[in-house]
MIMARPA-26378 format. One line per field, with one value per residue (C-alpha): residue number from 1; residue in one letter; chain; y, x, z. Coordinates in nm, 4 decimals. Example, Ala and Ser with C-alpha at 12.3 -4.5 7.8 and 13.67 -1.06 7.14 Angstrom:
pos <- (1,2)
code <- (A,S)
unit <- (A,A)
north <- (-0.4500,-0.1060)
east <- (1.2300,1.3670)
up <- (0.7800,0.7140)
***
This chain:
pos <- (1,2,3,4,5,6,7,8,9,10,11,12,13,14,15,16,17,18,19,20,21,22,23,24,25,26,27,28,29,30,31,32,33,34,35,36,37,38,39,40,41,42,43,44,45,46,47,48,49,50,51,52,53,54,55,56,57,58,59,60,61,62,63,64,65,66,67,68,69,70,71,72,73,74,75,76,77,78,79,80,81,82,83,84,85,86,87,88,89,90,91,92,93,94,95,96,97,98,99,100,101,102,103,104,105,106,107,108,109,110,111,112,113,114,115,116,117,118,119,120,121,122,123,124,125,126,127,128,129,130,131,132,133,134,135,136,137,138,139,140,141,142,143,144,145,146,147,148,149,150,151,152,153,154,155,156,157,158,159,160,161,162,163,164,165,166,167,168,169,170,171,172,173,174,175,176,177,178,179,180,181,182,183,184,185,186,187,188,189,190,191,192,193,194,195,196,197,198,199,200,201,202,203,204,205,206,207,208,209,210,211,212,213,214,215,216,217,218,219,220,221,222,223,224,225,226,227,228,229,230,231,232,233,234,235,236,237,238,239,240,241,242,243,244,245,246,247,248,249,250,251,252,253,254,255,256,257,258,259,260,261,262,263,264,265,266,267,268,269,270,271,272,273,274,275,276,277,278,279,280,281,282,283,284,285,286,287,288,289,290,291,292,293,294,295,296,297,298,299,300,301,302,303,304,305,306,307,308,309,310,311,312,313,314,315,316,317,318,319,320,321,322,323,324,325,326,327,328,329,330,331,332,333,334,335,336,337,338,339,340,341,342,343,344,345,346,347,348,349,350,351,352,353,354,355,356,357,358,359,360,361,362,363,364,365,366,367,368,369,370,371,372,373,374,375,376,377,378,379,380,381,382,383,384,385,386,387,388,389,390,391,392,393,394,395,396,397,398,399,400,401,402,403,404,405,406,407,408,409,410,411,412,413,414,415,416,417,418,419,420,421,422,423,424,425,426,427,428,429,430,431,432,433,434,435,436,437,438,439,440,441,442,443,444,445,446,447,448,449,450,451,452,453,454,455,456,457,458,459,460,461,462,463,464,465,466,467,468,469,470,471,472,473,474,475,476,477,478,479,480,481,482,483,484,485,486,487,488,489,490,491,492,493,494,495,496,497,498,499,500,501,502,503,504,505,506,507,508,509,510,511,512,513,514,515,516,517,518,519)
code <- (M,S,P,W,A,P,L,Q,Q,R,V,F,R,L,L,W,F,A,V,L,A,S,N,I,G,T,W,M,Q,T,V,G,A,Q,W,L,L,V,G,L,P,N,A,A,T,L,V,A,L,V,Q,T,A,D,T,L,P,D,V,L,F,A,F,P,A,G,A,L,A,D,A,F,D,R,R,R,L,L,I,G,L,Q,L,F,Q,V,V,V,G,A,A,L,S,A,L,T,L,T,G,H,I,N,A,P,I,L,L,G,F,T,F,L,L,G,A,G,S,A,M,A,L,S,P,Y,Q,A,L,I,P,E,L,V,P,R,D,Q,L,R,A,A,S,A,L,G,S,I,S,I,N,L,A,R,A,I,G,P,A,I,A,G,V,L,I,A,Q,V,G,V,G,V,V,F,A,I,N,T,A,T,F,T,L,L,I,L,V,L,L,I,W,R,R,P,I,A,T,A,S,E,A,P,E,R,F,F,S,A,L,R,A,G,G,R,Y,V,R,Y,S,P,V,T,R,R,M,L,L,R,L,G,L,F,V,I,P,A,T,A,I,W,A,L,L,P,L,V,A,R,E,L,L,N,L,G,A,E,G,Y,G,V,L,L,A,A,L,G,A,G,A,V,A,G,A,F,A,I,P,Y,I,S,S,K,L,S,P,N,R,M,L,T,G,A,S,V,V,Y,A,L,A,M,A,V,L,V,T,V,H,H,P,V,A,A,C,L,V,L,I,P,A,G,A,A,W,V,I,V,I,A,E,L,N,S,T,I,Q,L,F,L,P,G,W,V,R,G,R,G,L,A,A,F,Q,I,I,L,F,G,S,Q,A,G,A,A,L,V,W,G,L,L,A,S,W,G,G,L,M,E,S,F,L,V,A,A,G,V,L,L,A,G,T,A,T,I,F,R,W,P,L,F,D,V,S,G,L,N,R,D,P,S,V,V,W,P,E,P,M,L,V,I,E,T,D,T,D,T,G,P,I,L,V,T,V,T,Y,T,V,A,P,D,L,Q,E,Q,F,L,E,R,M,R,R,L,R,L,S,R,M,R,T,G,A,I,R,W,E,L,Y,R,D,G,E,Q,A,N,Q,F,V,E,E,Y,T,V,P,S,W,E,E,H,L,R,Q,H,H,G,R,L,T,G,A,D,V,E,I,E,Q,D,V,D,R,L,S,D,P,A,P,E,T,K,H,L,F,P,A)
unit <- (A,A,A,A,A,A,A,A,A,A,A,A,A,A,A,A,A,A,A,A,A,A,A,A,A,A,A,A,A,A,A,A,A,A,A,A,A,A,A,A,A,A,A,A,A,A,A,A,A,A,A,A,A,A,A,A,A,A,A,A,A,A,A,A,A,A,A,A,A,A,A,A,A,A,A,A,A,A,A,A,A,A,A,A,A,A,A,A,A,A,A,A,A,A,A,A,A,A,A,A,A,A,A,A,A,A,A,A,A,A,A,A,A,A,A,A,A,A,A,A,A,A,A,A,A,A,A,A,A,A,A,A,A,A,A,A,A,A,A,A,A,A,A,A,A,A,A,A,A,A,A,A,A,A,A,A,A,A,A,A,A,A,A,A,A,A,A,A,A,A,A,A,A,A,A,A,A,A,A,A,A,A,A,A,A,A,A,A,A,A,A,A,A,A,A,A,A,A,A,A,A,A,A,A,A,A,A,A,A,A,A,A,A,A,A,A,A,A,A,A,A,A,A,A,A,A,A,A,A,A,A,A,A,A,A,A,A,A,A,A,A,A,A,A,A,A,A,A,A,A,A,A,A,A,A,A,A,A,A,A,A,A,A,A,A,A,A,A,A,A,A,A,A,A,A,A,A,A,A,A,A,A,A,A,A,A,A,A,A,A,A,A,A,A,A,A,A,A,A,A,A,A,A,A,A,A,A,A,A,A,A,A,A,A,A,A,A,A,A,A,A,A,A,A,A,A,A,A,A,A,A,A,A,A,A,A,A,A,A,A,A,A,A,A,A,A,A,A,A,A,A,A,A,A,A,A,A,A,A,A,A,A,A,A,A,A,A,A,A,A,A,A,A,A,A,A,A,A,A,A,A,A,A,A,A,A,A,A,A,A,A,A,A,A,A,A,A,A,A,A,A,A,A,A,A,A,A,A,A,A,A,A,A,A,A,A,A,A,A,A,A,A,A,A,A,A,A,A,A,A,A,A,A,A,A,A,A,A,A,A,A,A,A,A,A,A,A,A,A,A,A,A,A,A,A,A,A,A,A,A,A,A,A,A,A,A,A,A,A,A,A,A,A,A,A,A,A,A,A,A,A,A,A,A,A,A,A,A,A,A,A,A,A,A,A,A,A,A,A,A,A,A,A,A,A,A,A,A,A,A,A,A,A,A,A,A,A,A,A)
north <- (-20.6614,-20.9476,-21.0623,-21.4193,-21.3600,-21.5390,-21.8604,-21.8848,-21.9920,-22.3708,-22.4187,-22.1211,-22.2507,-22.5965,-22.4527,-22.2107,-22.4892,-22.7076,-22.4223,-22.3506,-22.7114,-22.6877,-22.3584,-22.5166,-22.8025,-22.5579,-22.3738,-22.7033,-22.7896,-22.4559,-22.4888,-22.8455,-22.7509,-22.4556,-22.6574,-22.9240,-22.6563,-22.4437,-22.6615,-22.6684,-22.4404,-22.1132,-22.1669,-21.8050,-21.8318,-22.1846,-22.0980,-21.7886,-22.0014,-22.2134,-21.9105,-21.8228,-22.1745,-22.1618,-21.8194,-21.7982,-22.0118,-21.7333,-21.5113,-21.7766,-21.9371,-21.6945,-21.5099,-21.8248,-21.9596,-21.6401,-21.6761,-22.0380,-21.9314,-21.6795,-21.9166,-22.2647,-22.4464,-22.3354,-22.6280,-22.8918,-22.6912,-22.6849,-23.0594,-23.1361,-22.9064,-23.0634,-23.4119,-23.2874,-23.1636,-23.4957,-23.6805,-23.4344,-23.4258,-23.8048,-23.8346,-23.5739,-23.7440,-24.0816,-23.9418,-23.7640,-24.0622,-24.2896,-24.0455,-23.9669,-23.5916,-23.3161,-22.9408,-22.9444,-23.2136,-23.0331,-22.7008,-22.8700,-23.0329,-22.7077,-22.5383,-22.8006,-22.7660,-22.3892,-22.4263,-22.6197,-22.3619,-22.0718,-22.2239,-22.2855,-21.9463,-21.7428,-21.9984,-22.0200,-21.6427,-21.5953,-21.8477,-21.6466,-21.3938,-21.6933,-21.8219,-21.5101,-21.1952,-20.8922,-20.7018,-20.9841,-20.9854,-20.7660,-20.9925,-21.3006,-21.1498,-21.0776,-21.4381,-21.5483,-21.3473,-21.4932,-21.8425,-21.7732,-21.6210,-21.8767,-22.1250,-21.9156,-21.9237,-22.2953,-22.4625,-22.3622,-22.4504,-22.7972,-22.8408,-22.7475,-23.0166,-23.2826,-23.2142,-23.2610,-23.5781,-23.7685,-23.5845,-23.3714,-23.6589,-23.6972,-23.3216,-23.3471,-23.6431,-23.4500,-23.1606,-23.4046,-23.5371,-23.1869,-23.1547,-23.4297,-23.2299,-22.9618,-23.2315,-23.3849,-23.0501,-22.9703,-23.3126,-23.2479,-22.9107,-22.9109,-22.5818,-22.4468,-22.5410,-22.1903,-22.0490,-22.3227,-22.3168,-21.9593,-21.9356,-21.9212,-21.6803,-21.8326,-21.8848,-21.6621,-21.3933,-21.4034,-21.3602,-21.0562,-20.9051,-20.9464,-20.7859,-20.4902,-20.4429,-20.4213,-20.1971,-19.9452,-19.9456,-19.6703,-19.7828,-20.1413,-20.0321,-19.8035,-20.0816,-20.3132,-20.0444,-19.9940,-20.3704,-20.4111,-20.1203,-20.2849,-20.6522,-20.6245,-20.4939,-20.6624,-21.0061,-20.9908,-21.1200,-21.4162,-21.5121,-21.4794,-21.5591,-21.9149,-21.7606,-21.5041,-21.7933,-21.9991,-21.7397,-21.4432,-21.6110,-21.9585,-22.1362,-22.4804,-22.5946,-22.5516,-22.1966,-22.1092,-22.2426,-22.0197,-21.7130,-21.7907,-21.8526,-21.5049,-21.3556,-21.5467,-21.4582,-21.0910,-21.1320,-21.2880,-20.9993,-20.7562,-20.9218,-20.8773,-20.5162,-20.4193,-20.3250,-20.0956,-19.9391,-19.8845,-19.6998,-19.4579,-19.4170,-19.3743,-19.6553,-19.4424,-19.3700,-19.7370,-19.8400,-19.5683,-19.6571,-20.0318,-19.9897,-19.7735,-20.0267,-20.3102,-20.1200,-20.0456,-20.4115,-20.5246,-20.2912,-20.3946,-20.7681,-20.7814,-20.5318,-20.6826,-21.0405,-21.1938,-21.4560,-21.2949,-20.9529,-21.1063,-21.2599,-20.9324,-20.7475,-21.0049,-20.9693,-20.6087,-20.6992,-20.9758,-20.7395,-20.4758,-20.7327,-20.8564,-20.5065,-20.4046,-20.7287,-20.7821,-20.4207,-20.4152,-20.7622,-20.6844,-20.3482,-20.4920,-20.7789,-20.5335,-20.3087,-20.5664,-20.6392,-21.0018,-21.0758,-21.0126,-21.0851,-21.4003,-21.2269,-20.9134,-21.1209,-21.3099,-20.9805,-20.9111,-21.2611,-21.2070,-20.8897,-21.0361,-21.3624,-21.2546,-20.9724,-21.2218,-21.4627,-21.2067,-21.0166,-21.3342,-21.4172,-21.0599,-21.0443,-21.3909,-21.2917,-20.9629,-21.1498,-21.3849,-21.0969,-20.8290,-20.9980,-21.0425,-20.7190,-20.5068,-20.6762,-20.6097,-20.2471,-20.1905,-20.3545,-20.1310,-19.8229,-19.9291,-19.9862,-19.6391,-19.4824,-19.6694,-19.5659,-19.1992,-19.2263,-19.2623,-18.8830,-18.8869,-19.2016,-19.2549,-19.5067,-19.3722,-19.3275,-19.5785,-19.5783,-19.3997,-19.5963,-19.8110,-20.1566,-20.3395,-20.4859,-20.2654,-20.3512,-20.0412,-20.0879,-20.1503,-20.4020,-20.2584,-20.4149,-20.5371,-20.5507,-20.7637,-21.1292,-21.1871,-21.4171,-21.3668,-21.4412,-21.1540,-20.8853,-20.6579,-20.4229,-20.0465,-19.8436,-19.4724,-19.2248,-18.8711,-18.5901,-18.2269,-18.0132,-17.6387,-17.4380,-17.3492,-17.7213,-17.8593,-17.8403,-18.0275,-18.2750,-18.3534,-18.4097,-18.6564,-18.8342,-18.9297,-19.1253,-19.2749,-19.3924,-19.5919,-19.7414,-19.8521,-20.0007,-20.1965,-20.3472,-20.4736,-20.2134,-20.2710,-19.9247,-19.5868,-19.2490,-18.9141,-18.6870,-18.3357,-18.2616,-18.0156,-17.8829,-17.8688,-17.7298,-17.8443,-18.2044,-18.4805,-18.8442,-19.1174,-19.4369,-19.7586,-20.1110,-20.4386,-20.7750,-20.9337,-20.8892,-21.1410,-20.9269,-20.6172,-20.7952,-20.9008,-20.5434,-20.4251,-20.7342,-20.7967,-20.6003,-20.2511,-20.1453,-19.8694,-19.6457,-19.7109,-19.6196,-19.2969,-19.2030,-19.2577,-19.0691,-18.7735,-18.7497,-18.7987,-18.5114,-18.2681,-18.3539,-18.1731,-18.3479,-18.6857,-18.8843,-19.1039,-19.4509,-19.6738,-20.0277,-20.1016,-20.4579,-20.5810,-20.5560)
east <- (14.3883,14.2298,13.8932,14.0266,14.3386,14.2064,14.1662,14.5452,14.5206,14.4742,14.2413,14.0260,14.0032,13.8879,13.6370,13.5053,13.4319,13.2775,13.0532,12.9609,12.8434,12.6473,12.4887,12.3810,12.2243,12.0482,11.8896,11.7832,11.6283,11.4431,11.3030,11.1912,11.0226,10.8403,10.7305,10.5744,10.3453,10.2409,9.9391,9.7971,9.5267,9.6709,9.9755,10.0951,10.1262,10.2738,10.5349,10.6382,10.6589,10.9315,11.1590,11.0411,11.1198,11.4601,11.5603,11.3860,11.6632,11.9065,11.7189,11.7004,12.0452,12.2822,12.3992,12.4635,12.6498,12.8547,12.9470,13.0493,13.2505,13.4458,13.4938,13.5624,13.7391,13.5504,13.6662,13.5261,13.2075,13.1540,13.2140,12.9528,12.6974,12.7482,12.6955,12.3680,12.2537,12.3425,12.1154,11.8253,11.8612,11.8674,11.5474,11.3682,11.4804,11.3525,11.0112,10.9734,11.0799,10.8356,10.5438,10.5090,10.5639,10.3098,10.3251,10.3846,10.6551,10.8231,10.8265,10.9565,11.2490,11.3187,11.3435,11.5925,11.8105,11.7911,11.9012,12.2127,12.2908,12.2370,12.4702,12.7394,12.7468,12.9102,13.1889,13.2619,13.2759,13.4823,13.7349,13.8021,14.0431,14.2541,14.2744,14.3516,14.5619,14.3744,14.4187,14.2279,13.9292,13.7137,13.7907,13.7132,13.3767,13.3008,13.3893,13.1411,12.8726,12.9787,12.9447,12.5937,12.4800,12.6431,12.4395,12.1278,12.2022,12.2866,12.0847,11.7316,11.7919,11.9217,11.6359,11.3765,11.5034,11.5380,11.1948,11.0365,11.2365,11.2902,11.0975,11.1623,11.2936,11.6057,11.6691,11.6565,11.9000,12.1504,12.1389,12.2149,12.5181,12.6666,12.7022,12.9640,13.2002,13.2547,13.3152,13.5892,13.7635,13.7523,13.8957,14.1839,14.2651,14.4624,14.4052,14.7279,14.7484,14.8498,14.5310,14.2991,14.4254,14.3335,14.1581,13.7847,13.5376,13.2606,12.9520,12.6987,12.9584,13.0453,12.6784,12.6457,12.9735,12.8721,12.5351,12.6992,12.9392,12.6606,12.4488,12.7272,12.8842,12.7131,12.8926,12.7677,12.4133,12.3997,12.5113,12.2471,11.9816,12.0658,12.0627,11.7176,11.5654,11.6742,11.6084,11.2552,11.0911,11.3397,11.2435,10.9172,11.0903,11.2578,10.9441,10.6840,10.8725,10.7237,10.3761,10.4825,10.6076,10.2918,10.0128,10.1387,10.3715,10.2095,10.5461,10.6231,10.9127,11.1681,11.0485,11.0693,11.4240,11.5100,11.3735,11.5842,11.8822,11.8364,11.8223,12.1356,12.3202,12.2530,12.3859,12.7085,12.7476,12.6878,12.9575,13.2106,13.1006,13.1487,13.5210,13.4514,13.1388,13.3061,13.5915,13.3411,13.0785,13.0765,12.9154,12.6055,12.5593,12.6126,12.3372,12.1031,12.1494,12.1184,11.8019,11.6324,11.7165,11.5745,11.2514,11.1952,11.2598,10.9927,10.7373,10.8147,10.8207,10.4486,10.3239,10.4833,10.3519,10.6096,10.8744,11.1537,11.0819,11.0749,11.4197,11.5589,11.4217,11.5498,11.9111,11.9555,11.7519,11.9996,12.2919,12.1381,12.0718,12.4296,12.5789,12.3933,12.4486,12.8146,12.9134,12.7607,12.8975,13.2546,13.2448,13.1248,13.3741,13.6613,13.5303,13.4709,13.7645,13.8755,13.7590,13.3920,13.3881,13.1762,12.9132,12.9119,12.8647,12.5901,12.4075,12.4433,12.3112,12.0130,11.9111,11.9734,11.7870,11.5495,11.4208,11.3697,11.1857,10.9405,10.9017,10.8425,10.5415,10.4094,10.4387,10.2851,9.9825,9.9482,9.9569,9.6830,9.4603,9.5330,9.6983,10.0496,10.0705,9.9545,10.2024,10.4969,10.3993,10.3664,10.7087,10.8654,10.7178,10.8427,11.1918,11.2020,11.0835,11.3526,11.6159,11.5242,11.6247,11.9894,12.0056,11.9101,12.0980,12.3930,12.6706,12.9631,13.2986,13.5269,13.8100,14.0490,13.9753,14.2526,14.0974,14.4176,14.4276,14.6133,14.7603,14.9043,14.7592,15.0004,14.8198,14.7926,14.9968,14.7294,14.8093,14.5080,14.4511,14.1915,14.1046,13.9609,13.6030,13.6008,13.3528,13.1932,13.4896,13.4426,13.6987,13.7335,13.9361,13.9869,14.0533,14.1513,14.0415,14.0916,13.7672,13.8395,13.8794,13.5775,13.3314,13.5789,13.6393,13.2683,13.2292,13.5192,13.3888,13.0763,13.2972,13.4965,13.1717,13.0788,13.4297,13.4124,13.0654,13.1317,13.4549,13.3136,13.1595,12.8028,12.7562,12.9190,12.8814,13.0630,13.0549,13.1793,13.3397,13.1312,13.4305,13.6811,13.5103,13.7839,13.7774,13.5716,13.5385,13.4598,13.3153,13.2472,13.1704,13.2795,13.1301,13.4568,13.8328,13.8647,13.6330,13.8405,14.1609,13.9987,13.8838,14.2440,14.4173,14.2673,13.9424,14.0807,14.1526,14.3851,14.0786,13.9724,14.3193,14.3140,13.9806,14.1231,14.4435,14.2464,14.0654,14.3792,14.5597,14.2984,14.3757,14.6514,14.7857,14.7468,14.4339,14.4473,14.2908,14.1746,14.0338,13.7864,13.6956,13.4003,13.4844)
up <- (-2.7253,-2.9163,-2.7753,-2.8076,-2.5921,-2.2780,-2.4809,-2.4871,-2.1209,-2.1364,-1.8385,-1.9309,-2.2893,-2.1786,-1.9335,-2.1954,-2.4446,-2.1727,-2.0588,-2.4220,-2.4618,-2.1367,-2.2448,-2.5731,-2.3790,-2.1472,-2.4383,-2.5921,-2.2561,-2.2404,-2.5921,-2.5214,-2.1944,-2.3484,-2.6505,-2.4288,-2.2853,-2.5832,-2.6645,-2.3098,-2.1659,-2.0267,-2.2461,-2.2160,-1.8378,-1.8436,-2.1067,-1.9121,-1.5953,-1.7578,-1.7529,-1.4032,-1.2767,-1.4447,-1.3119,-0.9704,-0.8086,-0.8958,-0.6525,-0.3811,-0.4029,-0.5773,-0.2663,-0.0598,-0.3634,-0.3782,-0.0098,-0.0689,-0.3743,-0.1653,0.1285,-0.0124,-0.2954,-0.6046,-0.8158,-0.5799,-0.5335,-0.9113,-0.9448,-0.6781,-0.8408,-1.1849,-1.0368,-0.8865,-1.2277,-1.3902,-1.1453,-1.1887,-1.5687,-1.5940,-1.3899,-1.6038,-1.9250,-1.8042,-1.7043,-2.0387,-2.2503,-2.0658,-2.0981,-1.7272,-1.7573,-1.6914,-1.6340,-1.2537,-1.2780,-1.5684,-1.3854,-1.0694,-1.2470,-1.4335,-1.0943,-0.9688,-1.2783,-1.2391,-0.8767,-0.9816,-1.2484,-1.0060,-0.7484,-1.0112,-1.1808,-0.9021,-0.8344,-1.2086,-1.2624,-0.9461,-1.0816,-1.3968,-1.2354,-1.1259,-1.4837,-1.6890,-1.6291,-1.4969,-1.8235,-1.9988,-1.7627,-1.9877,-2.2842,-2.0711,-1.9729,-2.3390,-2.4235,-2.1581,-2.3345,-2.6687,-2.5204,-2.3912,-2.7162,-2.9422,-2.7418,-2.8041,-3.1753,-3.1938,-2.9179,-3.0196,-3.3852,-3.2887,-3.0432,-3.3035,-3.5420,-3.2710,-3.1223,-3.4621,-3.5371,-3.2104,-2.9376,-2.6307,-2.4147,-2.6296,-2.6045,-2.2234,-2.2320,-2.4454,-2.1994,-1.9166,-2.1041,-2.1375,-1.7598,-1.7600,-1.9849,-1.7219,-1.4598,-1.6771,-1.7287,-1.3570,-1.2754,-1.5175,-1.3607,-1.0381,-0.8599,-0.7015,-0.3334,-0.2277,-0.3796,-0.2527,0.1067,0.2007,0.5369,0.4599,0.6129,0.8182,0.6051,0.7820,0.8496,0.4804,0.3868,0.6104,0.4907,0.1272,0.1904,0.3646,0.0756,-0.1824,0.0413,0.1011,-0.2451,-0.4501,-0.7661,-0.7323,-0.6510,-0.9522,-1.1861,-1.0407,-1.0833,-1.4510,-1.5024,-1.3493,-1.5398,-1.8644,-1.7935,-1.6501,-1.9697,-2.2058,-2.0707,-2.2671,-2.5814,-2.4105,-2.2176,-2.4937,-2.8134,-2.8340,-2.8448,-3.1045,-3.3194,-3.2784,-3.2655,-3.4691,-3.7198,-3.7439,-3.7019,-3.5606,-3.3424,-3.6234,-3.6899,-3.3206,-3.3192,-3.6149,-3.4329,-3.1272,-3.3537,-3.5057,-3.1579,-3.0579,-3.3791,-3.3155,-2.9613,-3.0925,-3.3363,-3.0516,-2.8401,-3.1200,-3.1683,-2.8026,-2.8317,-3.1279,-2.9757,-2.6362,-2.8084,-2.9635,-2.6920,-2.3154,-2.1118,-2.0496,-2.4204,-2.5019,-2.2616,-2.3880,-2.7549,-2.6993,-2.4894,-2.7515,-3.0257,-2.8139,-2.7403,-3.1097,-3.1953,-2.9465,-3.1009,-3.4588,-3.3768,-3.2934,-3.5505,-3.8637,-3.8868,-4.1196,-4.0256,-4.2294,-4.0830,-3.7357,-3.7870,-3.9156,-3.6135,-3.3628,-3.4814,-3.3542,-3.0453,-2.9627,-3.0198,-2.7922,-2.5191,-2.5064,-2.5257,-2.2099,-2.0148,-2.1153,-2.0553,-1.7070,-1.6215,-1.7239,-1.5479,-1.2171,-1.2392,-1.2865,-1.0092,-0.7350,-0.5006,-0.4889,-0.1342,-0.2208,-0.5938,-0.5656,-0.3532,-0.5675,-0.8818,-0.7000,-0.6450,-1.0192,-1.0873,-0.8556,-1.0375,-1.3839,-1.3390,-1.0636,-1.2804,-1.5612,-1.3298,-1.1978,-1.5230,-1.7257,-1.5083,-1.5282,-1.9077,-1.9382,-1.7301,-1.9181,-2.2503,-2.1269,-2.0221,-2.2802,-2.5777,-2.7128,-2.9096,-2.6184,-2.3814,-2.6105,-2.6670,-2.2908,-2.2352,-2.5029,-2.3355,-1.9927,-2.1361,-2.2941,-1.9674,-1.7720,-2.0238,-1.9765,-1.6083,-1.7109,-1.7149,-1.3467,-1.2401,-1.4775,-1.4254,-1.2220,-1.3915,-1.2130,-1.4671,-1.2302,-0.9126,-0.7650,-0.7124,-0.6113,-0.2568,-0.0115,0.3283,0.4941,0.8421,1.1315,1.3511,1.7060,1.9861,2.2253,2.5965,2.6846,2.6063,2.3382,2.0513,1.7067,1.8209,2.0720,1.9854,1.9082,1.8745,1.9044,1.7101,1.7845,1.5807,1.7145,1.4657,1.5281,1.2342,1.1834,1.1377,0.7733,0.6868,0.8691,0.5786,0.3596,0.6439,0.6822,0.3092,0.3032,0.6114,0.4144,0.1744,0.4637,0.6276,0.3171,0.3038,0.6693,0.6281,0.3093,0.4462,0.7774,1.0092,1.1291,1.2847,1.2227,1.3924,1.3896,1.6971,1.7668,2.1037,2.3064,2.5016,2.2115,1.8994,1.6617,1.7757,1.6095,1.7154,1.4646,1.6122,1.4249,1.5407,1.3822,1.4841,1.6038,1.6195,1.3340,1.1214,1.1993,1.1010,0.7741,0.7257,0.7174,0.5777,0.2364,0.2169,0.1691,-0.1874,-0.2975,-0.3397,0.0228,0.1476,-0.0548,0.1049,0.4544,0.3784,0.2397,0.5748,0.7848,0.6088,0.7390,1.1034,1.2950,1.4939,1.3261,1.4200,1.7287,1.7003,1.9862,1.9785,2.2580,2.3562,2.5644,2.9349)
***
């Protein structure tokens, strides 16, 4: 399949170009903010704090944004968030153009813009499965990476020229203007009523349900672990590149823009190479190879003090970065069931940007205390050490899992009056298992426990009957009858149903289920 296939969908195409323009503006904004600070005392820490201020909101607001994305109209949510960014961007531009900007104000406004971006990312990514066919989701994710990295290649170069010619304030104003493009596209699109009118989950219940899903999904947790082990050391380049340009390579704003452009160009090349590389290597080998290339690039960047050599090294570094991020992002997007996709992607966003926020500050402080070269060499060593753990904690193979929604549950005929708020609900399932099947039964019950917990249960236990040795009783609690109905009507995937059926086949007679309500 062509990597450009999703662009045949009109709404996705318009949104993609609007987001590309916004990403370019964001990178121009970042370069401008960092360049305002490079001449101040403690520049290493202040420059790193720009990235921290930009990415810390992803830790604070991503999961609430994911819950909102799963519960409310994503189109209207995105429009409101873009309007917020227009107001904040306009205020920052005015303060900068009039000379009333300083480091605390700049970092504060960077945080606010980062908050708007963090809140918008989950709703936007959760919209993509509505805009393209499922078999194009991987290509759509790759196009998202291409958009981000085209912006990295174009935005810094434009910013470098504009900063030198007309100043940082104009760069901030251009970034503000890009927010309006996405608003226009969203106003043009009319989301289908049938999709927009689904009954939403309650906000705090949705937060808890999303957290339970991530906690009890081993596949999701493993992907997040691999992401964090890569991003934390790899952030050193993104956080400290302005100082490399100024202190090691003696470059000005234009030169810094060229370095970022080389990094972005390599990322674009990496995005195009993903289909070919994935056809030759397993996901674990892809991540290992890309991480090793990135670590070597970090070491070479600070030991060979020549601008041309730096550009040549940053190209494979950019390719390695996007191969890791895009591969993990597309895999988790394909794996997550629709009901929790926004919250699952929010968890991915928290690890991706939260790791960058914390690590940027750490590498900035280390550079202030020990020097740039030492910081980069330590980061390269940490990355290689984290990469070695892939032999202990590899990605799971999920290629054969059935991720389609499944509704096979006959809703029980209740003889008592109740409503959806009633709870908690205790569900008991009694199994009778022959002695020669009990070891197999217990092993499969471990998988069933995780399925129950990630789809809605808040407690799970398995008991063995003291009077009847072949009888086992499974008990799990859900917060309310509404939550239990959601658990069976929309949250179960084909893989969850297969897990339950594998357990049920070991019981003779068939399991008996009871639903117990508060007396």
